[in-house]
C-alpha positions as CSV (number, residue, x, y, z in Angstrom):
1,M,-9.8,-15.8,30.7
2,G,-10.1,-16.3,26.9
3,N,-11.4,-13.9,24.3
4,R,-14.9,-12.6,24.9
5,L,-17.3,-10.4,23.0
6,V,-19.7,-8.3,25.1
7,I,-22.7,-6.7,23.4
8,T,-24.6,-4.1,25.4
9,N,-25.7,-0.5,25.6
10,V,-23.4,2.2,27.0
11,Y,-24.1,5.9,26.9
12,D,-27.2,5.3,24.7
13,R,-25.1,3.5,22.1
14,K,-25.2,-0.2,21.3
15,I,-21.6,-1.5,21.3
16,S,-19.7,-4.7,20.9
17,A,-16.6,-4.8,23.1
18,L,-13.9,-7.4,22.4
19,F,-11.9,-8.5,25.4
20,E,-8.6,-10.4,25.0
21,D,-7.4,-11.9,28.3
22,D,-9.5,-9.5,30.3
23,R,-8.3,-6.4,28.4
24,L,-10.6,-4.3,26.3
25,T,-9.0,-4.3,22.9
26,E,-11.7,-3.2,20.4
27,V,-15.0,-1.3,20.5
28,N,-17.5,-1.2,17.7
29,V,-20.6,1.0,17.7
30,A,-23.7,-0.2,16.0
31,T,-24.2,1.6,12.7
32,D,-27.6,0.6,11.5
33,E,-29.3,3.7,12.8
34,A,-28.5,7.0,14.4
35,S,-28.7,6.8,18.2
36,G,-28.2,9.2,21.1
37,S,-28.3,12.9,20.5
38,A,-25.9,15.8,20.0
39,T,-25.7,18.6,22.5
40,N,-27.8,20.8,20.2
41,G,-30.6,18.2,20.2
42,A,-29.9,16.9,16.7
43,P,-29.5,13.1,16.2
44,L,-26.0,11.8,15.7
45,P,-25.4,10.9,12.0
46,K,-25.7,7.3,11.1
47,S,-22.9,5.4,9.4
48,V,-23.2,4.8,5.7
49,L,-20.0,2.7,5.5
50,G,-20.4,-0.3,3.2
51,N,-23.8,0.9,1.8
52,I,-24.3,0.7,-2.0
53,Y,-26.2,3.5,-3.7
54,V,-27.3,4.8,-7.1
55,G,-25.3,8.0,-6.8
56,R,-25.6,11.2,-8.9
57,V,-22.5,13.2,-10.0
58,E,-23.0,16.6,-8.4
59,N,-19.6,18.1,-9.5
60,V,-16.4,17.2,-11.3
61,V,-13.1,19.0,-10.2
62,K,-10.5,18.5,-12.8
63,N,-7.5,19.9,-10.9
64,I,-7.8,17.2,-8.3
65,N,-9.1,14.6,-10.7
66,A,-12.1,13.8,-8.6
67,A,-15.9,14.0,-8.6
68,F,-18.4,14.6,-5.8
69,I,-21.3,12.2,-5.8
70,E,-24.6,12.6,-4.0
71,I,-25.8,9.4,-2.4
72,S,-28.8,11.0,-0.8
73,K,-30.3,14.5,-0.8
74,G,-27.5,16.9,0.4
75,E,-25.1,14.0,1.4
76,K,-22.1,14.0,-0.9
77,C,-19.1,11.6,-1.2
78,Y,-15.6,12.1,-2.6
79,Y,-15.0,10.0,-5.7
80,S,-11.5,9.7,-7.0
81,L,-11.3,9.5,-10.8
82,T,-7.7,8.2,-10.6
83,E,-8.7,5.2,-8.4
84,N,-12.0,4.5,-10.3
85,E,-11.0,4.2,-13.9
86,H,-14.1,2.1,-14.8
87,P,-17.2,3.7,-13.3
88,I,-20.4,1.7,-13.4
89,F,-22.6,4.1,-15.3
90,L,-26.4,3.6,-15.0
91,N,-27.4,6.1,-17.6
92,R,-26.6,5.9,-21.4
93,K,-23.0,6.8,-22.2
94,N,-20.9,6.9,-25.3
95,N,-17.6,7.0,-23.3
96,D,-16.1,6.5,-19.8
97,K,-15.9,10.2,-19.0
98,V,-17.6,11.2,-15.8
99,N,-19.9,14.2,-16.2
100,V,-22.2,16.2,-14.0
101,G,-25.6,14.5,-13.8
102,D,-24.3,10.9,-14.5
103,L,-25.8,8.1,-12.4
104,I,-23.1,5.8,-11.0
105,L,-23.3,2.7,-8.9
106,V,-21.1,3.4,-5.9
107,Q,-20.2,1.9,-2.5
108,V,-19.1,3.9,0.6
109,V,-15.7,2.8,1.5
110,R,-14.9,5.4,4.2
111,D,-17.3,7.0,6.6
112,T,-17.6,10.7,7.3
113,I,-14.9,11.7,9.8
114,K,-15.1,15.1,11.4
115,T,-15.0,17.6,8.4
116,K,-13.9,15.0,5.9
117,M,-16.7,13.7,3.8
118,A,-17.3,10.0,3.1
119,V,-15.4,8.3,0.2
120,A,-17.2,6.4,-2.5
121,S,-15.8,3.7,-4.9
122,S,-16.9,1.7,-7.9
123,D,-15.1,-1.3,-6.4
124,I,-18.4,-3.0,-5.3
125,N,-18.3,-5.9,-2.9
126,I,-20.5,-7.6,-0.3
127,A,-18.8,-9.0,2.8
128,G,-19.9,-12.1,4.6
129,H,-18.4,-14.1,7.4
130,F,-16.3,-16.4,5.3
131,V,-16.0,-14.7,2.0
132,V,-16.4,-11.3,0.3
133,A,-18.2,-11.3,-3.1
134,T,-16.5,-8.9,-5.6
135,L,-16.5,-8.0,-9.3
136,S,-12.8,-9.0,-9.7
137,G,-13.5,-12.2,-11.6
138,N,-11.1,-14.3,-9.6
139,V,-10.6,-16.0,-6.2
140,C,-8.2,-14.6,-3.7
141,V,-7.3,-16.0,-0.2
142,S,-6.5,-14.0,2.9
143,A,-2.7,-13.7,3.4
144,K,-3.3,-14.7,7.0
145,I,-4.2,-18.3,5.8
146,T,-0.6,-19.5,5.4
147,D,-1.2,-23.2,5.0
148,R,-0.6,-23.8,1.3
149,A,-2.7,-26.9,1.0
150,R,-5.7,-25.1,2.7
151,R,-5.3,-22.1,0.4
152,E,-5.4,-24.4,-2.7
153,H,-8.4,-26.3,-1.4
154,L,-10.3,-23.1,-0.7
155,T,-9.5,-21.7,-4.1
156,S,-10.6,-24.8,-5.9
157,L,-13.8,-25.0,-3.7
158,L,-15.1,-21.7,-5.2
159,K,-13.4,-21.3,-8.5
160,D,-15.8,-23.3,-10.6
161,R,-18.9,-21.9,-8.8
162,L,-18.3,-18.2,-9.9
163,E,-20.3,-16.4,-12.5
164,P,-18.1,-14.7,-15.2
165,Q,-18.4,-11.2,-13.7
166,T,-18.0,-12.0,-10.0
167,G,-15.1,-13.0,-7.8
168,M,-14.5,-14.0,-4.2
169,V,-12.1,-13.0,-1.4
170,I,-11.8,-15.8,1.1
171,R,-11.5,-14.4,4.6
172,T,-9.4,-15.7,7.6
173,C,-12.5,-17.0,9.3
174,A,-12.7,-19.7,6.5
175,M,-9.5,-21.3,7.8
176,E,-11.2,-24.0,9.8
177,A,-14.8,-23.6,8.5
178,D,-16.8,-26.4,6.9
179,D,-16.8,-26.5,3.1
180,E,-20.6,-26.5,3.0
181,N,-20.9,-23.3,5.0
182,I,-18.3,-21.5,2.9
183,V,-20.0,-22.5,-0.4
184,N,-23.5,-21.7,0.8
185,E,-22.5,-18.2,1.9
186,A,-20.5,-17.6,-1.3
187,L,-23.4,-18.6,-3.5
188,E,-25.8,-16.4,-1.4
189,L,-23.6,-13.3,-1.6
190,Q,-22.9,-13.9,-5.3
191,A,-26.7,-14.0,-6.0
192,L,-27.2,-10.8,-4.0
193,L,-24.4,-9.0,-5.9
194,L,-25.8,-10.1,-9.3
195,R,-29.3,-9.0,-8.2
196,I,-27.9,-5.5,-7.3
197,L,-26.2,-5.3,-10.7
198,E,-29.5,-6.2,-12.4
199,V,-31.9,-3.9,-10.6
200,C,-29.6,-0.8,-10.2
201,R,-30.3,0.2,-13.8
202,Y,-34.0,0.7,-13.1
203,R,-33.7,2.6,-9.8
204,P,-33.6,6.4,-9.4
205,A,-30.8,8.5,-7.9
206,F,-30.3,8.1,-4.2
207,T,-31.6,4.6,-4.0
208,C,-29.8,2.5,-1.3
209,L,-29.5,-0.9,-2.9
210,Y,-27.6,-2.5,0.0
211,N,-27.5,-1.4,3.7
212,H,-24.4,-2.8,5.3
213,G,-25.5,-1.6,8.7
214,K,-28.3,-4.2,8.7
215,N,-25.8,-7.0,8.8
216,S,-25.3,-9.0,12.0
217,I,-23.1,-7.5,14.7
218,L,-21.1,-10.7,14.4
219,S,-20.4,-10.4,10.6
220,N,-16.9,-9.2,11.1
221,V,-16.1,-11.3,14.1
222,N,-14.0,-14.5,14.1
223,I,-16.4,-16.5,16.2
224,D,-14.1,-19.5,16.4
225,S,-11.5,-17.4,18.3
226,L,-14.0,-16.5,21.0
227,E,-14.6,-18.3,24.2
228,K,-17.8,-16.5,25.0
229,I,-20.4,-14.1,23.5
230,V,-22.5,-12.4,26.1
231,T,-25.3,-9.9,25.7
232,D,-28.1,-8.4,27.8
233,D,-30.0,-7.1,24.8
234,T,-32.8,-9.5,23.7
235,D,-32.7,-8.1,20.1
236,S,-29.0,-8.6,19.9
237,Y,-29.3,-12.1,21.3
238,G,-31.9,-13.0,18.7
239,D,-29.7,-11.6,15.9
240,C,-26.6,-13.5,17.2
241,L,-28.6,-16.7,17.7
242,S,-29.9,-16.6,14.1
243,Y,-26.5,-15.7,12.7
244,I,-24.5,-18.4,14.5
245,T,-27.2,-21.1,13.7
246,K,-26.8,-20.2,10.0
247,I,-23.1,-19.7,9.8
248,C,-21.4,-21.9,12.4
249,P,-23.9,-23.8,14.6
250,N,-21.1,-25.7,16.4
251,N,-20.5,-22.4,18.2
252,L,-24.0,-22.0,19.7
253,S,-22.9,-22.9,23.2
254,K,-20.7,-19.8,23.3
255,L,-23.7,-17.5,23.2
256,T,-25.2,-16.4,26.5
257,L,-28.1,-14.1,27.4
258,Y,-27.2,-12.1,30.5
259,E,-30.2,-11.7,32.8
260,D,-28.9,-10.4,36.1
261,K,-31.0,-7.3,36.9
262,L,-28.9,-6.4,40.0
263,L,-25.6,-6.0,38.2
264,P,-25.9,-4.6,34.7
265,L,-23.6,-6.2,32.1
266,S,-21.8,-2.9,31.4
267,K,-21.0,-2.6,35.1
268,L,-19.8,-6.3,35.3
269,Y,-17.2,-5.5,32.6
270,S,-16.6,-1.9,33.8
271,L,-17.2,-0.7,30.3
272,E,-17.9,3.0,31.3
273,S,-14.6,3.3,33.1
274,R,-12.7,1.4,30.4
275,L,-14.1,3.7,27.7
276,E,-13.3,6.7,29.8
277,A,-9.7,5.5,30.1
278,A,-9.6,5.0,26.3
279,L,-10.5,8.6,25.7
280,K,-8.1,10.3,28.1
281,K,-5.2,12.4,26.9
282,R,-2.6,10.9,29.2
283,V,-1.9,7.2,29.5
284,W,0.5,6.0,32.2
285,L,2.9,3.2,31.7
286,K,3.8,0.6,34.3
287,S,7.4,1.9,34.4
288,G,6.2,5.3,35.5
289,G,6.5,6.9,32.1
290,Y,3.5,8.1,30.2
291,L,2.0,8.9,26.8
292,V,0.3,12.1,25.8
293,I,-2.1,11.5,22.9
294,E,-3.4,14.4,20.9
295,P,-5.7,13.8,17.9
296,T,-5.9,16.8,15.6
297,E,-7.7,17.6,12.3
298,A,-4.7,16.6,10.1
299,L,-3.0,13.9,12.2
300,T,-2.6,12.2,15.6
301,V,0.5,13.1,17.7
302,I,1.8,10.8,20.5
303,D,4.5,12.0,22.8
304,V,6.5,9.6,25.0
305,N,7.8,10.8,28.4
306,T,9.9,9.3,31.2
307,G,7.6,10.7,33.8
308,K,8.1,9.0,37.2
309,F,10.5,6.4,35.9
310,D,13.4,6.4,38.4
311,G,16.2,4.8,36.3
312,K,19.7,5.9,37.5
313,K,21.1,8.9,35.8
314,A,24.3,7.0,35.0
315,D,22.4,4.7,32.7
316,R,20.1,7.1,30.9
317,E,20.3,5.3,27.6
318,A,19.0,2.0,29.2
319,T,16.3,4.0,31.0
320,F,15.1,5.6,27.7
321,F,15.3,2.3,25.9
322,K,13.1,0.5,28.4
323,V,10.5,3.3,28.5
324,N,10.4,3.4,24.7
325,M,10.0,-0.3,24.3
326,E,7.1,-0.3,26.8
327,A,5.6,2.7,25.1
328,A,5.7,1.0,21.7
329,K,3.6,-1.9,23.0
330,E,1.1,0.5,24.6
331,I,0.9,2.7,21.5
332,A,0.0,-0.2,19.3
333,Y,-2.8,-1.1,21.7
334,Q,-4.0,2.5,21.9
335,L,-4.3,2.9,18.1
336,R,-6.5,-0.1,18.0
337,I,-8.8,0.6,21.0
338,R,-9.2,4.3,20.0
339,N,-9.3,3.5,16.2
340,Y,-7.0,6.3,15.2
341,S,-6.2,6.4,11.5
342,G,-4.5,8.5,8.8
343,I,-1.1,9.9,9.7
344,I,0.2,9.3,13.2
345,L,3.5,10.8,14.5
346,V,5.2,9.3,17.6
347,D,7.9,11.2,19.4
348,F,9.8,8.6,21.3
349,I,12.5,9.6,23.8
350,D,15.7,10.4,22.0
351,M,18.3,7.7,22.3
352,E,22.0,7.9,21.2
353,S,22.5,4.3,20.4
354,K,21.9,3.4,16.8
355,E,21.4,-0.3,17.8
356,N,18.7,0.7,20.3
357,N,16.8,2.8,17.8
358,Q,16.9,-0.1,15.3
359,E,15.7,-2.6,17.8
360,L,12.9,-0.2,18.9
361,M,11.7,0.2,15.2
362,K,11.8,-3.5,14.6
363,H,9.8,-4.2,17.8
364,F,7.3,-1.5,17.0
365,G,6.9,-2.7,13.4
366,E,6.2,-6.2,14.6
367,L,3.5,-4.9,17.0
368,L,1.8,-2.8,14.4
369,A,1.7,-5.7,12.0
370,L,-0.6,-7.6,14.4
371,D,-3.3,-4.9,13.9
372,K,-6.4,-6.1,11.9
373,V,-6.5,-2.7,10.2
374,K,-3.7,-2.1,7.7
375,T,-1.0,-0.2,9.7
376,T,2.3,0.8,8.2
377,L,5.4,1.9,10.0
378,V,6.8,4.4,7.5
379,D,10.1,5.5,8.9
380,M,11.9,7.7,11.4
381,T,12.0,11.4,10.2
382,R,15.0,13.6,10.3
383,L,13.6,15.2,13.4
384,G,13.4,11.9,15.2
385,L,9.6,11.4,14.8
386,C,8.2,8.0,14.0
387,E,5.7,8.2,11.2
388,I,2.8,5.7,10.9
389,T,-0.1,5.4,8.6
390,R,-3.3,3.5,9.5
391,K,-6.1,2.8,7.1
392,R,-9.0,5.2,7.6
393,V,-12.3,3.4,7.6
394,K,-14.5,4.1,10.6
395,R,-14.8,7.0,12.9
396,P,-12.4,7.1,15.9
397,L,-13.8,6.3,19.3
398,H,-13.8,9.9,20.5
399,E,-15.9,10.9,17.5
400,E,-18.5,8.3,18.3
401,F,-19.0,9.6,21.8
402,R,-17.9,13.2,21.9
403,R,-21.3,14.8,21.0
404,L,-23.5,12.8,23.3
405,E,-25.4,14.6,26.0
406,N,-24.4,11.8,28.4
407,Y,-20.8,12.0,27.4
408,E,-18.9,13.7,30.3
409,F,-15.5,12.1,30.0
410,Q,-12.7,14.5,31.0
411,N,-9.5,14.5,29.0
412,S,-7.6,15.5,32.2
413,D,-4.1,14.5,33.1
414,I,-5.2,12.7,36.2
């Protein structure tokens, strides 16, 4: 079975679930509106990731060189002054110093996660399927497009079509796309970005100038890599149909509206049980070993155990090496499906062989490099803990579901 994207409703949330060779590898929850409800009856907060606002500076904290910017009444974002050296001020200024009360054009680059507030930036961009319109003033090509001739062609395709203040990042999806589709999207996004820059100066504080959540559910999906897109939701089907017709009409045959009333789509793909497994504390390995995964406020800790593995005591080193290698592959998968981010510490089983430790780290690093989200294998600490950082963008899977009334997953060791 090839790669499939399943779009349906599970536990009162609209999700898109990516299957690679019949294994659920990625889950994205719709962010255009709050859905479901918390146990106290309040609605779950909607995502503001990617939205562009006229923000107002609520406070400036010099000792951390940061400001706190309100994007809506009572909703604040962290704004690093170190990383944002050139704020886009919307009020009259005689200098580049950020002061309380200033109006600044900002984009949310990291969603609210637990107690950590959202992060805003002046690095404004609008992402499409093939390109991302930016204010960089140049054309960049995704590093995943390695063919030199194709990179040069894509660069020349857009370079002469840019307005002086805009730039483009060409995404991996453009690798095999038609030139006309790429150019049309680039010009459309450039016009939208310029329009935002034009009207923002006449809008009051808290105006949302661009709602990223209104984008198609397919906007960040490489449709060419999919064998099938299936949904039982008529609104989602209409959205996908319009999007594919506009962006890549040659892929229309991949889209299917599932209409079997006797067997719900979520049951056909066992989404409830797969999500439950993705939220459990203990994960068993085929060898009989297991992982214990503990997300905390500051970091995520993963412990590797031999468990039921019955390797001979005389060859403990080979036993530990085998379990660790299998665990490395499973951990890379679990980080992706659970969408853990920030600092992650992995406590592999201690091995005496220096060569085995080096091979494990090499193998683990290669697996992490395949993640679409930037993931870095930092090093092995003096205590033998493997340190990883994974870019923090969206909420982890357990945050998306933990407060729902219908959420009854048990983090048991069963």
